[in-house]
C-alpha positions in Angstrom: 116.1 35.0 66.3 116.9 38.5 67.5 116.6 39.1 71.2 115.4 42.7 72.1 116.8 43.0 75.5 118.2 40.7 78.2 116.0 38.4 80.3 114.1 40.1 83.1 115.2 43.6 81.9 113.4 46.4 83.7 111.5 43.9 85.9 109.3 44.9 88.8 107.9 42.4 91.3 104.7 42.5 93.3 105.2 39.8 96.0 101.6 40.2 97.2 100.2 38.8 93.9 103.2 36.8 92.7 103.2 39.0 89.6 106.2 40.1 87.5 106.2 42.9 84.9 108.8 43.5 82.2 108.8 46.6 79.9 110.9 47.1 76.8 110.6 50.6 75.3 112.1 49.8 71.9 110.5 50.6 68.5 109.6 47.4 66.6 108.6 46.9 63.0 105.1 45.4 62.5 105.2 41.6 62.8 105.0 38.7 65.2 107.4 38.5 68.2 108.1 35.7 70.7 107.9 36.4 74.5 109.8 33.7 76.5 108.7 33.0 80.0 111.1 30.9 82.0 111.7 30.0 85.7 114.7 31.0 87.8 115.3 27.5 89.1 116.4 24.3 87.1 114.0 21.3 87.1 111.1 23.6 88.2 107.9 21.5 88.1 105.2 22.6 85.7 103.5 25.8 87.0 100.3 27.4 85.6 100.6 31.1 84.8 98.8 33.9 83.0 100.7 36.1 80.5 99.4 39.5 79.5 101.1 41.5 76.8 100.3 45.1 76.2 101.6 47.6 73.6 102.3 51.1 74.9 101.9 54.3 72.9 105.4 55.9 72.3 106.3 59.3 73.6 104.6 62.2 71.7 107.8 64.2 71.1 109.5 61.6 68.8 108.7 63.8 65.7 110.1 67.2 65.0 106.6 68.7 64.6 105.7 67.6 68.1 109.0 68.7 69.8 108.4 69.5 73.5 108.9 73.2 74.3 111.5 74.3 76.8 111.3 77.9 78.2 112.2 79.8 81.4 109.2 78.3 83.3 110.4 74.7 82.5 114.1 74.7 81.4 114.8 71.3 82.9 113.3 67.9 81.9 113.7 64.5 83.6 112.7 62.0 80.9 112.6 58.3 80.1 114.6 57.3 77.0 111.5 56.2 75.1 112.8 55.6 71.5 109.7 53.8 70.3 108.0 55.0 67.2 108.9 55.7 63.6 112.5 56.7 63.0 112.9 60.3 61.8 115.5 62.2 59.8 118.2 63.8 61.9 120.3 66.9 61.1 123.0 64.7 59.7 120.8 63.3 56.9 120.4 59.8 58.4 117.3 58.3 60.1 117.3 57.6 63.8 115.0 57.4 66.8 115.3 60.4 69.3 113.3 62.5 71.7 113.0 66.1 70.4 112.7 69.4 72.3 112.4 73.0 71.1 113.9 76.1 72.6 113.8 79.7 71.2 117.0 81.6 71.0 116.9 85.4 70.4 119.6 87.4 68.6 122.7 87.7 70.6 121.8 84.8 72.9 124.0 81.9 73.9 122.4 78.5 74.2 123.9 75.9 76.5 122.2 72.5 76.6 123.3 69.5 78.7 122.0 66.0 78.9 123.0 63.5 81.6 122.3 59.8 81.6 120.8 59.0 85.0 119.5 55.4 84.6 119.5 52.3 82.5 120.6 48.7 82.4 124.1 49.8 81.4 126.2 52.9 81.3 125.3 54.7 78.1 126.4 57.8 76.4 123.7 60.3 75.3 123.7 61.7 71.8 122.8 65.4 71.7 122.4 67.6 68.7 120.7 70.9 67.7 119.1 71.7 64.3 117.6 74.7 62.8 114.0 73.6 62.4 112.4 70.4 61.1 113.6 70.7 57.5 117.3 71.2 58.4 119.8 68.7 57.0 122.8 70.1 58.8 123.4 70.4 62.5 123.8 73.8 64.2 125.7 72.1 67.0 126.5 68.7 68.4 127.3 67.4 71.8 130.8 66.1 72.3 131.4 62.6 71.1 133.6 61.6 74.1 132.0 58.7 75.9 130.5 59.5 79.2 127.3 60.1 81.0 127.1 63.8 80.2 127.0 65.7 76.9 127.1 69.4 76.3 126.0 71.6 73.4 126.8 75.3 72.7 125.4 77.6 70.1 125.2 81.4 69.7 122.5 83.1 67.6 124.5 85.7 65.6 121.6 86.4 63.3 119.1 89.3 63.4 116.0 87.2 64.1 114.9 84.7 66.8 115.5 81.0 65.9 113.9 77.9 67.2 116.5 75.2 67.9 115.4 71.6 67.9 117.4 69.6 70.4 117.6 65.8 69.7 118.3 63.3 72.6 119.3 59.7 71.7 121.6 57.0 72.9 124.8 55.4 71.7 123.0 52.0 71.4 120.1 49.9 72.8 119.5 50.6 76.5 116.6 49.3 78.6 115.1 51.6 81.3 117.2 54.5 80.1 116.6 57.8 82.0 118.1 61.2 81.5 118.1 64.9 82.6 118.1 67.6 80.0 118.4 71.3 80.7 118.7 74.2 78.3 119.8 77.6 79.4 119.9 80.8 77.3 122.3 83.7 78.2 121.8 87.1 76.6 125.3 88.1 75.5 124.1 91.6 74.7 122.7 92.2 78.1 123.3 95.5 79.9 121.8 97.6 82.6 119.9 99.4 79.8 118.9 96.2 78.2 117.8 93.8 81.0 115.8 90.6 80.5 112.3 90.8 81.9 111.4 88.2 84.5 108.1 87.3 86.3 107.2 85.0 89.2 108.6 81.5 88.6 111.1 82.5 85.9 114.0 80.1 85.9 117.2 80.2 84.0 119.4 77.1 83.7 123.1 76.8 82.6 123.8 80.5 82.5 127.4 81.5 81.9 129.6 84.6 81.8 131.5 83.3 78.7 131.4 85.9 75.9 129.3 88.2 78.1 130.4 91.9 77.6 132.2 93.7 80.4 130.3 96.6 82.0 130.5 99.0 84.9 128.7 97.1 87.7 126.7 98.6 90.5 129.8 98.2 92.8 131.7 100.3 90.2 133.8 97.3 89.1 134.5 96.4 85.5 133.4 92.8 84.9 131.0 90.7 82.9 127.5 91.0 84.2 124.0 89.7 83.4 121.0 92.0 83.9 117.3 91.3 84.5 114.3 93.5 85.4 111.3 92.7 87.6 108.2 95.0 88.1 107.0 94.9 91.7 103.5 95.9 92.7 103.3 97.8 96.0 104.3 95.6 98.9 105.3 92.8 96.6 108.5 90.9 97.4 111.2 89.8 95.0 113.5 86.9 95.9 116.4 85.9 93.6 117.9 82.5 94.3 121.2 81.1 92.9 120.7 77.4 92.6 124.2 76.6 91.6 125.4 74.0 89.1 128.9 74.7 90.4 129.0 78.4 89.6 128.8 81.0 92.4 127.4 84.5 91.7 126.9 87.9 93.3 123.4 89.3 93.0 122.8 93.1 93.3 119.5 95.0 93.3 119.0 98.6 92.4 116.3 100.9 91.0 118.4 102.8 88.3 121.5 102.0 86.4 123.5 104.8 88.1 122.7 103.5 91.6 125.1 101.8 93.9 124.0 98.6 95.4 125.2 96.0 97.9 125.7 92.6 96.5 125.1 89.3 98.2 126.1 85.7 97.3 123.6 83.0 96.6 120.5 85.2 96.7 118.9 88.6 97.3 115.4 89.9 98.2 113.5 93.2 98.6 110.0 94.5 99.1 108.4 97.4 97.3 107.5 99.6 100.2 106.0 102.4 98.0 102.4 102.8 96.9 103.3 102.6 93.2 104.7 99.9 90.9 108.5 99.8 91.0 111.0 98.4 88.5 113.9 96.6 90.1 117.1 95.9 88.2 118.9 92.7 89.1 122.6 92.5 88.3 124.5 89.2 88.4 128.3 88.9 88.4 130.8 86.1 88.8 131.8 85.4 92.5 134.5 82.9 91.6 137.1 82.2 88.9 135.8 78.8 88.0 133.3 80.1 85.4 131.0 77.1 86.0 127.3 77.3 84.8 124.7 78.4 87.3 121.0 78.5 87.6 118.8 81.5 88.7 115.2 81.4 90.0 113.0 84.5 90.4 110.2 84.5 92.9 107.6 87.4 92.8 104.7 86.0 94.9 101.6 88.2 95.1 102.0 91.0 97.6 100.5 90.5 101.0 97.1 92.0 101.5 96.6 94.9 103.9 93.7 97.0 105.0 94.6 100.5 106.3 92.2 102.3 108.6 92.9 105.9 109.6 92.7 107.4 112.1 93.2 104.5 114.4 92.7 106.5 117.6 89.2 106.3 119.2 86.6 108.6 117.6 83.7 110.4 119.3 80.0 110.8 118.3 77.2 112.4 120.3 73.6 111.6 121.0 72.7 114.9 119.4 73.6 113.3 116.0 77.3 114.3 116.1 79.3 112.5 113.5 82.8 111.1 113.1 84.6 109.9 110.0 87.4 107.5 109.1 89.0 106.3 105.9 89.8 102.9 104.5 92.3 102.0 101.8 94.1 98.9 100.7 97.9 98.4 101.2 98.5 96.6 97.9 96.9 96.2 94.6 94.5 93.2 94.5 94.2 90.8 91.6 90.4 90.7 92.0 87.7 92.9 93.7 87.7 93.2 97.5 84.6 93.9 99.5 84.5 95.0 103.1 81.3 94.9 105.2 81.0 97.4 108.1 78.6 97.3 111.1 78.1 98.9 114.5 78.5 96.7 117.6 75.8 98.9 119.2 73.4 100.4 116.7 71.5 102.1 119.5 74.7 104.2 120.1 76.0 104.8 116.6 75.3 103.8 113.0 77.7 103.4 110.1 77.4 104.5 106.4 78.1 103.0 104.0 77.7 99.5 105.2 80.2 98.1 102.7 83.2 99.2 100.7 84.4 97.8 97.4 88.0 98.1 96.0 89.6 96.8 92.8 92.8 97.3 90.8 91.8 100.8 89.7 91.0 102.4 93.0 92.7 100.2 95.7 95.0 103.2 96.6 92.2 105.8 96.8 90.9 106.1 100.4 87.1 105.7 100.9 85.4 107.7 103.7 83.1 106.1 106.3 80.7 108.2 108.4 79.5 107.2 111.9 76.5 109.0 113.4 75.6 109.1 117.1 72.2 107.9 118.2 70.0 109.4 120.9 68.8 106.8 123.5 67.0 109.2 125.9 68.8 107.5 128.8 71.3 109.1 131.2 73.9 106.5 130.7 77.0 108.7 130.3 79.5 108.2 127.6 79.1 104.8 126.0 81.7 102.8 124.1 80.9 101.0 120.9 82.8 99.6 117.9 82.6 99.7 114.1 83.2 96.1 113.2 85.0 95.3 109.9 84.1 91.9 108.7 86.7 89.6 107.0 87.2 90.7 103.4 85.5 88.9 100.6 87.7 88.3 97.5 89.0 85.6 95.2 92.4 87.2 95.6 94.1 84.9 98.2 96.1 87.8 99.6 92.8 89.5 100.7 90.3 86.6 101.1 89.3 86.5 104.8 91.7 89.4 105.8 90.3 91.1 108.8 91.2 94.7 109.7 91.2 96.0 113.2 87.8 97.2 114.5 87.6 100.9 115.3 86.6 102.0 118.8 84.2 104.9 119.3 82.5 106.7 122.2 79.0 108.2 122.0 78.7 111.2 124.3 75.5 111.4 126.4 73.3 114.5 126.2 71.1 113.2 129.1 71.6 113.8 132.8 74.3 111.3 133.9 77.6 110.9 135.6 81.0 111.5 133.9 83.6 109.0 135.0 87.4 109.2 134.4 90.1 106.7 135.0 87.8 103.7 135.2 90.0 101.6 132.8 92.9 101.5 135.3 91.1 100.3 138.5 93.6 97.6 139.5 94.3 97.1 143.2 96.5 94.5 145.0 96.3 92.4 148.1 99.3 94.3 149.5 97.1 97.3 149.9 97.8 99.0 146.5 95.1 101.6 145.7 93.5 102.8 142.6 91.5 106.0 142.0 88.9 107.3 139.5 86.9 110.5 139.4 83.2 111.3 139.2 81.3 114.5 138.2 77.8 115.3 136.9 77.2 115.7 133.2 74.8 118.7 133.6 74.1 121.2 136.4 71.4 119.9 138.8 68.5 122.0 140.2 69.0 120.2 143.6 71.7 118.4 145.5 72.6 115.0 144.1 74.0 112.2 146.2 75.9 109.3 144.6 76.2 106.2 146.9 79.3 104.1 146.4 79.8 100.4 147.4 82.0 97.4 146.7 80.3 94.2 145.6 83.1 92.1 147.3 84.7 93.8 150.3 86.9 90.7 150.7 88.7 91.9 147.6 88.4 95.7 147.7 86.8 98.5 149.5 85.7 102.0 148.3 86.0 105.4 149.9 84.2 107.7 150.5 80.8 105.9 150.8 79.1 108.6 148.9 79.6 111.8 146.9 77.6 115.0 147.0 77.1 117.4 144.1 75.3 120.7 143.9 74.8 123.6 141.4 78.1 125.0 142.7 80.4 122.0 142.3 78.6 119.7 139.7 81.4 120.0 137.1 84.3 119.5 139.5 85.6 115.8 139.4 85.6 114.2 142.9 88.1 111.3 143.5 87.0 107.8 144.6 89.7 105.6 146.2 89.6 101.8 145.9 91.8 99.7 148.1 92.8 96.1 147.7 92.2 93.6 150.5 94.5 90.7 151.4 92.7 87.3 151.6 95.9 85.0 152.1 94.6 82.7 149.4 96.5 82.1 146.1 93.5 82.8 143.9 95.1 85.0 141.2 93.6 88.3 140.1 89.9 88.7 141.2 87.3 90.8 139.5 84.9 92.9 141.6 82.6 95.8 141.0 82.2 99.3 142.4 78.5 100.2 142.3 77.3 103.8 141.9 73.7 104.7 142.8 70.8 104.7 142.7 71.2 108.5 142.8 69.2 110.5 145.4 68.0 114.0 144.5 65.0 116.2 144.3 66.0 116.9 140.7 63.7 114.6 138.8 66.2 114.2 136.1 68.8 112.6 138.4 66.5 110.9 141.0 66.8 107.1 140.9 69.4 106.9 138.1 71.6 103.9 138.3 74.8 104.6 136.4 77.0 101.8 135.0 79.2 100.1 137.6 83.0 100.3 137.6 84.9 97.0 137.1 88.0 96.6 139.3 90.6 93.8 139.7 92.5 92.9 142.8 95.9 91.3 142.2 97.0 88.4 144.2 100.1 88.5 146.3 100.2 84.8 147.2 102.1 83.4 144.3 102.4 79.6 144.4 105.2 77.6 143.0 104.0 75.6 140.1 105.4 72.2 139.0 106.3 71.3 135.5 103.2 71.3 133.2 103.3 69.9 129.7 102.1 72.7 127.4 103.2 71.7 124.0 101.3 68.5 123.3 102.8 66.7 120.2 104.7 69.8 119.1 108.4 70.3 119.8 108.8 73.7 121.5 111.7 75.9 122.6 111.3 79.2 124.5 114.9 80.2 123.8 115.9 82.5 120.9 117.1 80.1 118.2 119.8 82.6 117.2 121.0 83.2 120.7 123.5 80.5 121.5 124.2 81.7 125.1 122.6 80.1 128.1 119.3 81.6 129.1 120.4 81.1 132.7 123.2 83.6 132.0 121.0 86.0 129.9 117.4 85.7 131.1 116.4 88.9 129.4 116.6 86.9 126.1 113.6 84.8 127.1 110.4 85.8 125.3 108.1 86.0 128.4 105.8 88.8 129.6 103.4 89.4 132.5 100.6 91.9 132.3 99.0 94.1 135.0 96.6 91.3 136.0 99.2 88.7 136.5 98.6 86.8 133.2 101.7 85.3 131.6 102.5 85.2 128.0 105.4 83.2 126.5 106.4 82.9 122.8 108.0 79.7 121.7 109.3 78.2 118.5 107.1 75.1 118.0 107.9 72.7 115.1 109.8 75.6 113.4 107.0 78.2 113.7 106.2 80.9 116.3 103.5 80.1 118.8 101.9 81.8 121.8 101.4 80.1 125.2 99.3 81.9 127.9 98.6 81.4 131.6 95.9 83.6 133.4 97.0 82.4 136.8 100.8 82.6 137.1 101.5 79.2 135.6 98.9 77.0 137.3 97.2 76.4 134.0 98.8 77.0 130.6 97.1 77.1 127.2 98.8 76.7 123.9 100.8 76.6 121.8 98.7 78.7 119.4 100.5 79.5 116.0 101.0 83.2 115.3 99.7 84.0 111.8 102.3 85.3 109.4 105.2 83.6 111.2 104.7 80.1 109.9 108.2 80.0 108.4 109.9 81.9 111.2 113.7 82.1 111.2 114.7 85.1 113.3 114.5 86.8 116.7 111.3 87.7 118.5 109.9 89.4 121.6 106.6 89.7 123.5 105.0 92.4 125.7 101.6 92.5 127.5 99.3 94.9 129.2 95.8 94.2 130.7 94.8 91.3 128.5 96.5 92.5 125.4 99.7 90.9 124.1 102.0 92.1 121.3 104.5 89.9 119.5 107.3 91.3 117.4 109.5 89.2 115.2 111.9 89.5 112.3 112.7 87.3 109.3 114.1 87.8 105.9 111.1 90.0 105.0 111.7 92.5 107.7 110.4 93.5 111.2 106.8 92.6 111.9 104.2 93.1 114.7 100.9 91.6 115.6 98.5 91.8 118.6 96.0 89.6 120.3 93.4 90.7 122.8 92.0 87.2 123.5 95.0 85.0 124.4 95.8 84.2 120.8 92.3 83.2 119.5 92.4 86.1 117.0 95.2 88.4 115.8 95.4 91.8 114.2 96.6 92.2 110.7 100.4 91.6 110.5 102.2 94.9 110.3 105.6 95.1 108.6 107.4 98.1 110.2 110.5 98.0 108.0 112.1 95.7 105.4 115.3 95.7 107.5 115.7 92.7 109.8 117.1 93.9 113.2 118.1 91.3 115.7 118.3 91.4 119.5 114.7 92.7 119.7 113.3 94.5 122.7 109.5 95.1 123.1 107.7 97.0 125.9 104.2 98.5 126.5 102.5 100.7 129.1 99.0 101.8 128.6 98.7 102.7 124.9 102.4 103.2 124.4 104.2 100.3 122.5 108.0 100.5 121.8 110.1 98.2 119.7 113.9 98.5 119.7 116.1 96.3 117.5 119.8 96.2 116.7 120.6 97.4 113.2 123.6 95.4 112.1 125.8 95.1 109.0 127.7 92.0 108.0 130.6 92.9 110.3 129.4 95.3 113.1 126.5 96.9 114.9 125.6 100.2 113.3 123.0 101.3 115.9 119.5 100.5 117.1 116.2 101.1 115.4 113.4 102.6 117.6 109.7 102.4 116.7 107.1 104.0 119.0 103.3 103.8 118.9 101.0 106.0 121.1 97.8 104.2 120.0 98.2 100.6 121.2 100.3 99.5 118.2 97.8 100.6 115.5 100.3 103.0 114.0 104.1 103.5 114.5 106.6 106.3 114.1 110.2 105.5 113.5 112.5 107.6 115.7 116.1 108.5 115.0 118.5 105.6 115.4 120.2 105.3 118.8 124.0 104.5 118.8 125.0 101.1 120.0 123.3 97.8 120.9 120.5 97.9 123.5 120.4 95.1 126.1 117.3 96.3 128.0 114.2 98.4 127.4 111.7 99.8 129.9 108.7 102.1 130.0 107.3 104.0 133.0 103.8 102.9 134.0 102.3 105.9 132.3 104.3 105.4 129.2 105.9 108.9 129.5 109.5 107.8 130.2 111.5 105.3 128.1 114.7 103.7 129.4 117.5 101.8 127.5 120.7 100.1 128.6 123.4 100.2 125.8 126.5 98.1 125.2 128.6 100.7 127.1 126.4 99.8 130.1 124.9 103.4 130.1 121.4 103.9 131.4 119.6 106.1 128.8 116.3 108.0 129.3 113.9 109.6 126.9 111.0 112.0 127.9 109.9 112.7 124.3 108.8 109.4 123.0 112.2 108.2 121.9 113.2 111.3 119.8 116.2 112.0 122.1 118.0 110.2 124.9 120.2 111.4 127.7 122.6 109.3 129.8 121.3 109.1 133.4 123.8 106.7 134.9 126.4 104.0 134.1 125.4 100.5 135.3 127.6 97.7 136.6 130.1 96.4 134.0 128.7 93.0 133.0 128.9 91.0 129.8 126.8 92.3 126.9 123.3 90.8 126.6 123.6 89.3 130.1 121.2 89.7 132.9 119.6 93.1 132.6 115.8 93.1 133.2 114.0 96.4 133.0 110.7 97.1 134.8 108.7 100.3 134.7 110.3 101.7 137.9 113.5 99.8 138.4 116.3 98.1 136.5 117.4 94.7 137.7 120.7 92.9 137.2 120.0 89.2 137.9 122.7 86.7 138.6 122.4 83.2 139.9 122.8 84.2 143.6 122.1 87.9 143.6 119.7 90.6 142.3 120.8 94.2 142.1 118.2 96.9 141.7 118.7 100.5 140.2 115.9 103.0 140.5 114.9 104.3 137.1 113.7 107.6 138.7 117.1 108.9 139.7 119.5 106.3 138.3 120.8 105.5 141.8 121.9 102.1 142.7 119.6 100.8 145.5 122.0 98.1 146.5 121.7 94.3 146.2 119.6 91.8 148.0 120.2 88.1 148.3 118.0 85.6 146.6 118.4 82.7 144.3 116.8 83.1 140.9 117.2 79.4 140.3 117.4 77.9 136.8 115.6 80.9 135.4 114.8 80.5 131.7 112.4 83.4 131.6 112.2 86.6 133.6 109.5 89.2 133.3 108.6 92.3 135.3 105.0 93.6 135.6 104.0 97.2 135.9 104.4 97.2 139.7 108.0 95.9 139.4 107.3 92.5 140.8 109.9 90.2 139.2 108.3 87.0 137.9 110.8 84.2 137.3 109.8 81.2 135.2 111.7 78.0 134.8 110.7 77.0 131.4 111.5 74.3 128.9 110.0 72.0 126.3 108.2 70.0 129.1 106.8 72.7 131.4 106.8 76.0 133.2 107.3 76.9 136.9 106.9 80.3 138.5 108.2 82.3 141.4 108.8 86.0 142.1 110.7 88.7 143.9 108.7 91.4 145.6 109.8 95.0 145.5 111.6 94.6 148.8 113.7 91.8 147.3 111.9 89.0 149.1 111.5 85.8 147.1 107.8 84.9 147.4 108.1 81.2 146.9 111.2 79.2 146.0 111.3 77.8 142.5 110.6 74.1 142.6 
């Protein structure tokens, strides 16, 4: 007649099958037991049912020999109070049923264990004790006997050898469905900067305390109790220390040597090993409060991001006579497995590459390997020909390198056959307002007779060419002659139009030149008939914002904060935060059609400021997060991206990004916790493939501009001074003082002019002489994004989560089409 548990204890119901299940996890002696099945309602008519009884194997850790281990990788256990099985001897000499756990405590370490009841058919008090091994008859320590849901155990190993403590968890009486949380933390009371505790990725400490910890001189030169840990970071590997508090708050400081100073932060700290060698980092933890409550620490050391470094990044030259060029490849971080890179030439008839593959491993990842490219003779007078050495995605089982694709390397193979030499053909962009472009032509070798080069436009409705022909002789064959291309207005809003300037066939009595048809020159004619575009949904199912999430001011009041750019062909680029991650949206036709959003690789957990710049089909995106300042580039509207570059582990805010030709400039505010300490300046002269950090500029920058040739750099600082640099950002001089307006408000910088945009007025200052050119009326409308192209046409975009609309101001201040 003993009832082992109340009726319907720990019952679950499945209404779909009219099935009820009851479990009772209590150890029973061998024998027969009665299971009673009854109805809930009195006078219930007879009902047929099926009863299935199943025995369940007890937990495995009910014996001391099978005690479940607890260590820094799993210091916390959520368990069911499964007390089935044979009773065992406890450290008090009696027999009882309990779940057992083992934790190793080194000499000088303090063990703190806590068990909390979290479930059951009644409030129950855990029983917690610790014994010294399975043969112990006395307890090392016991939890308090005060009734309650939580019990705590303390023990210090004052011996000379490590000891394994067996923790026993039981209950104060029978309980059905009992559940509990057990965590065991070990604090090194002998810790010091010279004796830190090693940690690896995933190491977690629970219930750490400063009780009985020795006082030391901390990295902030204060005398207070401190705990010390040490992590070894591989090159480019990141360390993140997180304080997951149990009530205790701590300061965490990072340093490389015990005599270093360091800045401490509450709740967590992080750093990246920016060197090419492994680096030991000391982690110091001190009390940030007077409560002295226990706290938890978690150490994250994920594998370093992969990186493939190619140098030089500037275009190389080979010749048809077999002239060679070389470059080197090295990895940016140590791989955990072999990495293989395949190399190929995009045009083997112009140049070949050797070797065709490179292999790196943990022993030679930081040793550059040389690649040789050899020019190929084609016996055709085709002039200098571009080609590319293509680096295929890396092959490796290391996830940091698997599929990583380095930038391809551009080359030029110089012709040794009779041909034309063309210069400036990459910048043949005209406009329907009559804007002209020029390029030059000369012969490659001296002719024996006069050579005539006919010139013609394939679409005179978009652009014309002058003169109609060029003449070269033995006297002037090496002198470049200019060719002028002029845009034609068609009064149709058709966006930028591609057309071709044809050269040849050449006429001459010199057989080497007679009949040659050189490659044509591609030109683009920009549209000047901008149409207003109604709202177009571009985000699909994603929730997108074009505003900077850290900028709480209205974009209407500070349009220069909107991440929008327009390139020289009128294509628009906008960066948005879509579902918490950075994404790119593009429009090739001023907002008529918009593609995207396309996620930006490496920014999937974005939480900082960002900026975008564009030039002739290329777009650069800079963003910052807790890892630092990063840059990536796309040349195909976001379909593919270059390897993410981390320029600095600092995280500057209020980013500015500009580009002109191959010059790319990034400016970001360098701030402390309380003030602005200056602005960081990074400059690239090779299209963003490599960057040099220039000296910091005092103050916070509200606008950045480049001249169309990239030679002049302009900044507006928080004193409203207009600054100019002619040496790539190495030095700046004050050219003028602008209108006194609120910081971060309304300055938009072009390549020739600086604009101050308000709701009803636009003021233009010439960047050539710093003179105020006066104001012109015009309503910018609800401008959420403003960008200026390389001709200083002001494009104004009304942008939001449901669409984009476009209008623009011409250089004379005329609003092309009102914003709808």
